[in-house]
C-alpha positions in Angstrom: -93.9 -55.0 -85.5 -95.6 -53.5 -82.7 -93.9 -51.0 -80.9 -92.8 -52.9 -77.8 -91.2 -55.3 -79.8 -89.3 -52.9 -81.2 -87.9 -51.3 -78.1 -87.0 -54.5 -77.0 -85.1 -54.9 -80.4 -83.2 -51.3 -80.1 -82.4 -51.6 -76.2 -80.8 -55.6 -77.2 -78.8 -53.6 -79.9 -77.9 -50.7 -78.0 -76.9 -53.4 -75.3 -74.3 -54.8 -77.4 -73.1 -51.3 -78.6 -72.2 -50.4 -75.6 -70.7 -53.8 -74.8 -68.9 -53.3 -78.0 -67.8 -49.6 -77.6 -66.6 -51.1 -74.0 -64.0 -53.9 -75.2 -63.0 -50.6 -78.6 -59.4 -50.0 -78.0 -58.4 -46.7 -80.6 -54.6 -45.7 -81.2 -54.6 -41.8 -82.4 -50.8 -39.4 -83.0 -49.9 -36.3 -83.7 -47.0 -34.5 -85.4 -45.6 -37.7 -87.4 -46.0 -40.2 -83.8 -44.5 -37.7 -81.3 -46.9 -37.9 -79.1 -49.6 -41.1 -79.5 -53.2 -41.3 -77.7 -54.9 -44.5 -76.7 -58.1 -43.9 -76.0 -60.8 -46.1 -74.6 -64.3 -46.7 -77.3 -65.7 -45.2 -73.6 -63.7 -42.4 -74.3 -61.3 -42.3 -71.4 -58.1 -41.6 -72.7 -56.1 -45.2 -71.5 -51.7 -44.3 -71.6 -50.2 -41.5 -73.4 -46.8 -41.8 -75.3 -44.5 -38.7 -75.4 -41.0 -39.6 -78.1 -38.4 -37.9 -76.5 -37.5 -35.7 -79.2 -40.9 -34.1 -78.3 -39.5 -32.8 -75.0 -36.1 -32.1 -76.1 -37.4 -29.1 -78.1 -37.8 -26.9 -74.7 -41.0 -25.4 -76.9 -43.4 -26.6 -74.8 -46.4 -24.6 -76.1 -45.8 -27.4 -78.9 -46.6 -31.0 -76.9 -49.0 -29.4 -75.7 -50.8 -28.6 -78.7 -49.5 -32.1 -80.2 -51.1 -33.2 -77.1 -55.2 -31.6 -77.9 -54.6 -32.8 -81.1 -53.3 -36.9 -80.2 -56.5 -37.4 -77.6 -58.8 -35.1 -80.4 -58.1 -37.2 -83.1 -58.9 -40.3 -80.9 -62.0 -39.1 -79.7 -63.1 -38.3 -83.1 -62.2 -42.3 -84.2 -64.1 -43.6 -80.9 -67.0 -41.7 -82.5 -66.1 -43.1 -85.7 -66.6 -46.6 -84.2 -70.0 -46.0 -82.3 -71.2 -44.6 -85.5 -70.4 -47.7 -87.6 -71.5 -49.5 -84.7 -74.8 -47.8 -84.5 -75.6 -48.3 -88.2 -79.3 -47.2 -88.9 -80.2 -46.7 -85.9 -78.5 -43.4 -85.5 -79.8 -41.9 -88.5 -82.0 -38.7 -87.2 -80.8 -38.8 -83.7 -78.4 -36.5 -82.6 -76.5 -38.5 -79.8 -74.2 -37.1 -77.6 -70.6 -37.1 -78.8 -71.8 -37.8 -82.6 
C-alpha cells in the first residue's frame, strides 16, 4: 500500500469517526447525581440538571464545584469515546483534547 492510499484510508476513517462523534451524547453526574450534565461528542454542553437539594443547601461554592466536576467528567467521557473510535489511529499521535 502506498502513502497516498494510506492517507485516503486515514481520511475516510477520520470522516467516519467525526460522523459518529457528532451523534454521540454522554451524560455525567457529580455529588451522587445532584448535578447531571449532557455533552455532545463535539464537547458542547447540551444541558444540565440540578436537583433541588443541591440548591437548598445554600452553599453556592459546593454547587459550583459539582457543576465543574460534572462537566469535567462529561469531557473525559467524550475523550474516551473518541479514543475508542480512533483505536490504532490514535497511537503515537497526541490529538487535541486527548
